[in-house]
C-alpha positions as CSV (number, residue, x, y, z in Angstrom):
1,M,0.1,-0.1,-0.1
2,K,2.9,2.3,0.8
3,T,4.2,2.2,-2.9
4,T,0.5,2.8,-4.2
5,Y,0.2,5.8,-2.0
6,I,3.4,7.3,-2.9
7,K,2.6,6.5,-6.5
8,H,-0.5,8.7,-6.2
9,I,1.8,11.5,-5.1
10,T,4.3,11.2,-7.8
11,L,2.2,10.8,-10.6
12,A,0.4,14.2,-9.6
13,L,3.4,15.9,-9.0
14,L,4.5,15.1,-12.2
15,A,1.1,16.3,-13.7
16,V,1.5,19.5,-12.3
17,I,4.7,20.1,-14.3
18,F,3.5,18.7,-17.6
19,L,-0.3,20.0,-17.5
20,T,0.5,23.4,-16.0
21,G,3.6,24.2,-18.6
22,C,5.6,25.8,-15.7
23,N,8.8,23.8,-16.1
24,D,10.9,27.0,-15.0
25,W,9.8,27.1,-11.4
26,L,11.4,23.8,-10.3
27,D,14.8,21.9,-10.4
28,V,14.0,18.4,-11.0
29,S,16.5,15.8,-10.1
30,P,17.6,13.0,-12.9
31,K,15.3,10.8,-11.1
32,S,12.2,13.5,-11.6
33,Q,12.1,14.1,-7.9
34,I,10.8,17.6,-7.2
35,E,12.7,19.9,-4.8
36,E,9.8,21.0,-2.8
37,T,12.3,23.7,-0.9
38,D,12.5,25.3,-4.3
39,Q,8.8,25.0,-5.4
40,F,7.3,26.6,-2.2
41,S,10.0,29.2,-1.7
42,R,7.8,31.8,-3.1
43,P,3.9,32.3,-3.2
44,S,3.8,31.3,-6.7
45,G,4.8,27.8,-6.0
46,F,2.0,27.4,-3.8
47,R,-0.7,28.7,-6.4
48,D,1.0,26.6,-9.0
49,Q,0.3,23.7,-6.7
50,L,-3.4,24.3,-6.3
51,T,-3.2,25.0,-10.4
52,G,-2.3,21.4,-10.9
53,V,-4.8,20.0,-8.6
54,Y,-7.6,22.0,-10.7
55,T,-6.0,20.6,-13.8
56,L,-6.1,17.1,-12.7
57,M,-9.6,17.6,-11.6
58,S,-10.5,18.5,-14.9
59,Q,-9.4,15.7,-16.5
60,S,-11.4,12.6,-18.0
61,S,-10.7,10.6,-14.9
62,L,-12.5,13.0,-12.7
63,Y,-14.8,15.9,-13.6
64,G,-13.7,16.0,-17.3
65,M,-16.0,12.8,-17.9
66,N,-16.1,10.0,-15.1
67,L,-17.4,12.4,-12.2
68,G,-19.0,14.8,-14.6
69,F,-21.4,13.5,-17.4
70,G,-20.1,10.2,-17.9
71,F,-19.5,7.2,-15.2
72,A,-21.1,8.8,-12.2
73,E,-24.2,10.3,-14.2
74,V,-24.8,6.9,-16.0
75,L,-25.4,5.3,-12.3
76,S,-28.3,7.8,-12.0
77,Q,-30.2,6.2,-14.7
78,N,-31.2,9.5,-16.7
79,Y,-29.5,8.4,-19.9
80,D,-30.8,5.8,-22.2
81,V,-27.5,4.2,-23.0
82,D,-27.1,1.9,-25.9
83,A,-27.0,-2.0,-24.9
84,S,-23.8,-2.5,-27.2
85,S,-21.9,0.4,-25.6
86,D,-19.4,0.5,-22.6
87,W,-21.7,2.2,-20.8
88,Q,-24.1,-0.4,-20.4
89,P,-22.3,-2.5,-17.8
90,I,-22.0,0.9,-15.7
91,S,-25.9,1.1,-16.0
92,E,-26.1,-2.1,-14.8
93,Y,-23.9,-1.7,-11.8
94,D,-21.4,-4.5,-12.7
95,Y,-18.5,-3.1,-10.8
96,T,-16.5,-6.2,-11.5
97,N,-16.7,-5.9,-15.4
98,D,-13.4,-5.9,-17.2
99,K,-14.2,-2.5,-18.9
100,V,-15.5,-0.9,-15.8
101,K,-12.8,-1.8,-13.2
102,P,-10.3,0.3,-14.8
103,T,-12.3,3.5,-14.7
104,I,-13.2,3.0,-11.0
105,S,-9.4,2.5,-10.3
106,K,-9.0,5.8,-12.0
107,I,-11.5,7.6,-10.0
108,W,-9.8,6.2,-6.9
109,N,-6.2,7.1,-8.0
110,T,-6.6,10.3,-9.3
111,T,-8.5,11.5,-6.4
112,Y,-6.0,10.5,-4.4
113,S,-3.3,12.1,-6.3
114,C,-5.2,15.4,-6.0
115,I,-5.2,14.9,-2.1
116,A,-1.7,14.0,-2.0
117,N,-0.7,17.2,-3.8
118,L,-3.0,19.2,-1.4
119,N,-1.4,17.8,1.6
120,I,2.1,18.4,0.3
121,M,1.2,22.1,-0.1
122,L,-0.7,22.3,3.0
123,G,2.4,20.8,4.9
124,N,4.8,23.7,3.4
125,L,2.1,26.2,4.0
126,E,2.4,25.4,7.8
127,K,6.2,26.3,7.6
128,A,6.2,28.9,5.2
129,N,7.0,32.4,6.0
130,K,3.8,34.2,6.2
131,A,5.3,37.4,5.2
132,M,6.3,36.7,2.0
133,F,2.6,36.2,0.7
134,Q,0.8,39.6,-0.5
135,D,-2.7,40.5,0.8
136,N,-4.6,37.4,1.6
137,E,-3.1,35.2,-0.6
138,Y,-2.1,32.8,2.4
139,S,-5.3,32.4,3.9
140,L,-6.9,31.8,0.2
141,C,-4.3,29.0,-0.4
142,F,-5.0,27.5,2.9
143,G,-8.4,27.9,2.7
144,E,-8.7,26.2,-1.0
145,G,-6.2,23.3,0.0
146,L,-8.1,22.4,3.1
147,G,-11.7,22.7,1.7
148,L,-10.7,20.5,-1.5
149,R,-9.1,17.8,0.6
150,G,-12.5,17.8,2.5
151,F,-14.6,18.1,-0.7
152,L,-12.6,15.4,-2.6
153,H,-12.7,12.7,0.3
154,F,-16.5,13.4,0.4
155,E,-16.5,12.5,-3.1
156,L,-14.7,9.1,-2.3
157,M,-17.1,8.7,0.5
158,R,-20.1,9.3,-1.8
159,L,-18.9,6.5,-4.2
160,F,-16.9,4.2,-2.1
161,A,-18.6,3.8,1.4
162,S,-22.0,3.6,2.8
163,S,-23.9,6.4,3.6
164,P,-24.8,7.0,7.2
165,A,-28.4,6.2,6.3
166,M,-27.0,2.8,5.3
167,N,-24.8,2.1,8.2
168,G,-22.9,4.8,9.7
169,N,-20.6,2.1,11.5
170,D,-19.2,0.6,7.9
171,K,-15.7,1.5,6.9
172,G,-15.2,5.0,5.3
173,V,-12.4,5.9,2.9
174,P,-8.9,6.5,4.1
175,Y,-8.5,10.1,5.4
176,A,-5.3,11.3,4.4
177,T,-4.2,14.4,6.1
178,E,-0.3,14.5,5.6
179,Y,2.3,13.4,3.0
180,G,4.6,10.7,4.7
181,K,5.2,7.2,5.6
182,N,2.2,7.0,7.8
183,I,-0.3,5.6,5.7
184,P,-4.0,6.6,6.9
185,V,-6.2,3.9,8.4
186,Q,-9.9,3.4,7.6
187,K,-12.3,4.8,10.2
188,S,-16.2,4.3,10.3
189,V,-18.2,6.1,8.0
190,N,-19.5,8.6,10.9
191,E,-15.8,9.3,11.8
192,T,-14.6,10.0,8.4
193,M,-17.4,12.3,8.0
194,D,-16.3,14.2,10.9
195,F,-13.0,14.5,9.5
196,I,-14.6,15.8,6.3
197,I,-16.7,18.4,8.2
198,A,-13.7,19.6,10.4
199,D,-11.6,20.1,7.4
200,L,-14.5,22.3,5.6
201,L,-15.2,24.3,8.8
202,K,-11.5,25.1,9.2
203,A,-11.3,26.0,5.4
204,S,-14.4,28.3,6.1
205,E,-12.4,30.3,8.4
206,Y,-9.5,31.0,6.0
207,L,-12.0,31.6,3.0
208,E,-13.6,34.8,5.0
209,H,-11.0,36.4,3.3
210,D,-12.2,35.4,-0.3
211,S,-13.3,38.4,-2.3
212,L,-16.6,36.6,-3.1
213,Y,-17.2,36.6,0.6
214,A,-15.4,39.9,1.8
215,S,-16.3,42.1,-0.9
216,K,-19.8,43.5,-1.3
217,S,-19.3,45.0,-4.8
218,P,-21.0,43.4,-7.5
219,Y,-18.4,43.8,-10.1
220,T,-15.5,42.1,-8.1
221,H,-13.6,39.3,-8.7
222,T,-16.1,36.7,-10.2
223,Q,-13.3,34.7,-11.7
224,R,-13.0,33.3,-8.1
225,R,-15.9,30.9,-9.2
226,Y,-12.8,29.0,-11.0
227,Y,-11.4,28.4,-7.7
228,Y,-12.9,26.6,-4.5
229,N,-14.1,29.4,-2.7
230,Y,-16.4,30.6,0.4
231,Y,-19.7,30.0,-1.0
232,A,-18.5,26.8,-2.9
233,N,-17.4,25.5,0.6
234,E,-21.0,26.6,2.2
235,L,-22.5,24.3,-0.1
236,V,-20.6,21.2,0.4
237,L,-20.8,21.9,4.2
238,S,-24.4,21.6,4.0
239,R,-24.3,18.7,1.5
240,A,-22.0,16.9,4.1
241,Y,-24.2,17.8,7.1
242,L,-27.5,16.6,5.1
243,W,-25.6,13.4,4.2
244,K,-25.0,12.9,8.0
245,G,-28.4,13.4,8.7
246,D,-27.9,16.7,10.8
247,K,-30.4,18.9,9.1
248,E,-30.1,21.8,11.6
249,N,-26.5,22.5,10.2
250,A,-27.5,21.4,6.9
251,L,-30.0,24.4,6.6
252,K,-27.6,26.9,8.2
253,H,-25.1,26.6,5.4
254,A,-27.8,26.3,2.8
255,M,-29.4,29.4,3.9
256,S,-26.3,31.5,4.0
257,I,-26.2,31.2,0.0
258,I,-29.9,31.7,-0.3
259,K,-29.8,34.9,1.7
260,V,-27.1,36.4,-0.4
261,Q,-29.5,35.7,-3.2
262,E,-32.6,37.0,-1.6
263,S,-30.5,40.2,-0.5
264,S,-30.2,43.5,-2.2
265,L,-27.0,42.0,-3.7
266,K,-28.9,39.3,-5.4
267,S,-27.0,40.1,-8.9
268,Y,-23.6,39.3,-6.7
269,P,-21.8,36.9,-6.5
270,F,-24.2,34.6,-8.3
271,S,-27.6,35.1,-9.7
272,W,-30.5,33.0,-11.5
273,V,-29.8,32.7,-15.1
274,H,-31.9,35.8,-16.8
275,Y,-34.7,35.1,-19.1
276,T,-33.3,37.1,-21.8
277,S,-30.8,34.6,-22.2
278,M,-33.0,31.5,-22.6
279,Q,-35.2,33.5,-25.2
280,A,-32.1,34.6,-27.4
281,Q,-32.8,33.2,-30.8
282,N,-29.1,32.4,-31.5
283,V,-28.0,29.3,-29.3
284,R,-24.5,30.8,-29.0
285,D,-26.3,33.5,-27.1
286,R,-28.1,31.1,-24.5
287,D,-26.6,30.7,-21.1
288,L,-27.3,26.7,-21.4
289,I,-25.1,25.8,-18.2
290,F,-26.8,28.4,-16.3
291,S,-23.0,29.8,-15.6
292,T,-24.2,32.9,-13.4
293,E,-25.7,30.2,-10.9
294,H,-22.4,28.5,-10.4
295,L,-20.6,28.6,-7.1
296,F,-17.6,26.6,-8.3
297,H,-16.7,25.5,-11.8
298,L,-13.8,23.8,-13.8
299,A,-12.0,25.5,-17.1
300,M,-12.1,22.5,-19.7
301,D,-9.3,22.5,-22.2
302,E,-11.1,23.7,-25.3
303,T,-10.0,21.0,-27.8
304,Y,-10.6,18.2,-25.2
305,W,-14.0,19.6,-24.2
306,E,-15.1,19.9,-28.0
307,E,-14.0,16.2,-28.8
308,Q,-15.9,14.9,-25.6
309,T,-18.9,16.7,-26.5
310,N,-19.0,15.8,-30.1
311,L,-18.6,12.2,-29.1
312,Y,-21.2,11.9,-26.2
313,F,-23.7,14.6,-27.3
314,K,-24.1,14.4,-30.7
315,S,-25.2,12.0,-33.5
316,K,-21.5,11.2,-34.6
317,G,-21.1,9.4,-31.2
318,G,-23.4,6.6,-32.6
319,T,-23.9,4.0,-29.7
320,A,-21.5,5.8,-27.3
321,T,-23.8,9.0,-27.0
322,L,-25.1,9.7,-23.8
323,S,-28.8,11.2,-23.6
324,P,-32.2,10.6,-22.3
325,S,-34.5,9.4,-25.4
326,E,-37.2,12.0,-26.4
327,T,-40.0,9.7,-24.5
328,K,-37.7,9.7,-21.2
329,A,-36.8,13.3,-21.4
330,N,-40.6,14.1,-21.5
331,K,-41.1,12.0,-18.6
332,I,-38.5,13.4,-16.6
333,Y,-39.7,17.1,-17.3
334,E,-43.4,16.2,-16.9
335,V,-44.3,17.6,-20.3
336,A,-47.7,16.0,-19.6
337,K,-48.6,18.3,-16.9
338,G,-47.8,21.4,-19.1
339,Y,-44.3,21.8,-17.9
340,G,-43.0,21.9,-21.3
341,N,-41.6,25.4,-21.1
342,D,-38.9,24.3,-18.7
343,Y,-35.9,25.9,-19.9
344,R,-33.9,22.4,-18.8
345,L,-36.0,20.9,-21.5
346,L,-36.9,23.6,-23.9
347,R,-33.3,24.9,-24.3
348,G,-31.2,22.0,-22.9
349,Y,-31.8,19.9,-26.1
350,E,-31.0,20.3,-29.4
351,Q,-31.7,18.1,-32.5
352,D,-28.8,16.6,-34.1
353,G,-29.7,14.3,-37.1
354,D,-32.7,12.4,-36.3
355,K,-32.7,12.7,-32.8
356,R,-32.6,15.4,-29.9
357,Y,-29.6,15.4,-27.6
358,I,-28.5,17.1,-24.3
359,C,-26.9,20.7,-25.9
360,K,-25.7,22.5,-22.8
361,Y,-22.2,21.3,-23.2
362,W,-21.6,21.6,-27.0
363,V,-19.0,23.9,-27.8
364,I,-20.3,26.6,-30.2
365,D,-18.4,29.4,-31.9
366,G,-18.7,32.7,-30.5
367,S,-20.4,31.7,-27.1
368,S,-19.2,32.8,-23.9
369,Y,-20.7,29.8,-22.2
370,I,-18.5,27.1,-23.4
371,N,-15.4,24.9,-22.0
372,M,-16.6,25.0,-18.1
373,Y,-18.1,22.1,-16.1
374,P,-20.2,23.2,-13.2
375,V,-19.1,21.5,-9.9
376,L,-21.6,23.0,-7.6
377,R,-24.5,24.9,-8.2
378,M,-26.6,27.4,-6.0
379,S,-30.0,25.5,-6.8
380,E,-28.6,22.7,-4.6
381,A,-28.8,25.0,-1.4
382,Y,-32.5,25.6,-2.3
383,Y,-33.4,21.9,-2.6
384,I,-31.3,21.1,0.6
385,A,-33.3,24.0,2.5
386,A,-36.4,22.6,1.2
387,E,-35.8,19.1,2.5
388,C,-34.7,20.1,6.0
389,L,-37.9,22.6,6.1
390,K,-40.6,20.3,4.9
391,D,-41.6,19.0,8.1
392,S,-41.1,22.3,10.2
393,D,-42.0,25.0,7.9
394,P,-43.7,23.2,4.8
395,K,-44.8,26.6,3.2
396,R,-41.4,27.8,3.0
397,A,-39.9,24.8,1.9
398,I,-42.6,24.8,-1.1
399,E,-41.8,28.6,-1.7
400,L,-38.3,27.5,-1.9
401,L,-38.7,24.9,-4.4
402,N,-41.1,27.3,-6.6
403,T,-38.4,29.5,-6.7
404,V,-36.2,27.4,-8.8
405,R,-39.1,26.4,-10.9
406,Y,-39.9,30.0,-11.3
407,N,-36.5,30.5,-12.7
408,R,-36.7,27.7,-14.9
409,G,-39.4,29.4,-17.0
410,L,-42.2,27.9,-14.9
411,N,-43.6,31.1,-14.2
412,L,-47.1,30.9,-14.4
413,E,-49.1,30.6,-11.4
414,S,-50.7,27.4,-12.7
415,N,-47.1,26.1,-12.6
416,N,-46.7,26.7,-9.0
417,L,-46.7,23.8,-6.3
418,P,-49.6,24.0,-4.3
419,A,-48.9,25.2,-0.7
420,T,-51.0,22.3,0.6
421,L,-48.2,19.9,-0.4
422,T,-47.6,17.0,2.7
423,S,-44.1,16.5,3.9
424,D,-43.8,13.3,1.7
425,E,-45.2,15.2,-1.3
426,I,-42.6,17.7,-0.9
427,Q,-40.0,15.1,-0.7
428,N,-41.1,13.6,-3.9
429,E,-40.9,17.3,-5.7
430,I,-37.5,17.4,-4.3
431,Y,-36.5,14.1,-5.7
432,K,-38.1,15.2,-9.3
433,E,-36.1,18.5,-9.0
434,Y,-32.8,16.6,-8.6
435,Q,-33.6,14.7,-11.7
436,K,-34.6,17.6,-13.9
437,E,-31.5,19.8,-12.6
438,Y,-28.6,17.9,-13.0
439,V,-29.0,15.6,-16.2
440,G,-25.4,15.1,-17.3
441,E,-24.0,16.3,-13.8
442,G,-22.0,14.4,-12.0
443,G,-24.5,11.4,-10.6
444,Q,-26.5,13.6,-8.3
445,L,-29.6,11.9,-8.7
446,F,-27.5,8.6,-7.6
447,F,-26.4,10.2,-4.7
448,Y,-29.8,11.4,-3.6
449,N,-31.0,8.0,-3.6
450,K,-27.8,6.7,-2.0
451,R,-28.0,9.1,0.7
452,L,-31.8,8.1,1.8
453,N,-30.9,4.6,1.3
454,N,-33.9,4.2,-1.3
455,P,-34.8,0.6,-1.9
456,S,-34.8,1.3,-5.6
457,I,-33.7,3.4,-8.2
458,E,-35.9,4.3,-11.0
459,G,-34.7,2.8,-14.3
460,A,-32.5,0.2,-12.6
461,T,-32.8,-3.4,-13.6
462,R,-32.7,-4.8,-10.1
463,P,-33.4,-3.4,-6.4
464,A,-31.0,-1.0,-4.8
465,S,-28.5,-2.4,-2.3
466,K,-25.0,-1.9,-0.6
467,S,-23.8,-3.6,-3.9
468,I,-25.2,-1.0,-6.1
469,Y,-24.7,2.1,-3.8
470,V,-20.8,1.2,-2.8
471,L,-18.3,0.9,-5.4
472,P,-15.4,-1.9,-4.5
473,I,-12.1,-0.5,-3.7
474,P,-9.6,-1.1,-6.2
475,D,-7.5,-4.6,-6.0
476,N,-4.3,-3.0,-5.0
477,D,-5.3,-1.2,-2.3
478,K,-7.4,-4.0,-0.8
479,E,-4.3,-6.3,-1.2
480,F,-1.5,-4.4,-0.2
481,G,-3.1,-1.8,2.1
482,G,-5.7,-4.2,3.6
483,Y,-8.7,-1.4,2.9
484,D,-12.2,-2.8,2.5
485,N,-15.9,-1.6,2.4
């Protein structure tokens, strides 16, 4: 296991060099071992390390495909995948399939590579001379590093461990907090969630210096959405508390986002997609990914992203394409109930050949809304808050859901959810919103079902169980590290 863990670190550090193109900021020995003291002798070295992590996160192993529109989303059953495609065994949760196992290993290994990089940076930040940093750069690096470490461990938990509702005493994933010879041991799901929340809470203290949070100007530093920022961390905290079953704290952190949106500063730092964007005649002028609502997104390499979207979201992809059939899309968006004007359907799909496909990721010449993948969006805060309030304040819960629906083009009074909905009916509407909102986005519906330990997944060929909800830890780490789940 030691060699496996060290491999994660070595590969990640080399990736920082080759993917960021910053060959001049390090002296590399003949054996390609990076001299940390040289890298972290100046503030730019810490930012370069973070850039390397963001770059790794945007690769196909993670949010460039597997944790984005690909593997994780296929688990949600929102797509109609071709029976002859490589996606089919994934849609059947056949995790031991020879075509599936390498993908699972890539997710595990690349995520731990990112975590290893973060731990190296955080360890060096603790030893660094703070005086060499300008403004709030030290706090931002520390906050981003801690926050991303918590976030990425949580992503591994959502895939490779039981949810607390399934069994909080099952084994969680190894929680790595330092780079060294000591290999992290597995703790329980509940204990691991406490580690995650502790990192996120500490990150929040540092990220209070984030210009997205600290500045009250609607015109300042919106580029911070390309980095793990204060509000992204608030949403992950809310998500983590809800995963753990702590609705009080989940609501608290969700409302910190909602209150900003409902305040006089609603245009900053995030806002609902504007209806004029949805009404634009030319598709290049439509903000199909609702970018103004992103709390955190990743920049994608344009050439790579165009290749991916052409392959998986256009007719030229053949059997590899990923999209709901027209029948399934109409069912998801409740067209029979008169909800066909929902932007997520009306503008989110375009004809290519004889079929309609998801078009929000298409790379369109002249568009300002391309080459970015939404990792965290503010609508989730509304769904979390509604779930937390459905028993204590159902009227407010329904109001929150109607706010999202209104900003999705369902703005007629007849489109509103009635104020008489019961708690169970509100929960069902939340489920439907997760299904509508996140088609093609990171398996959010799968994780919704897992969090609640739902006994079935709509569209799955067999009942839900631990064998479906929990991915197997890769063989190398089972064999040499003694890890199991």
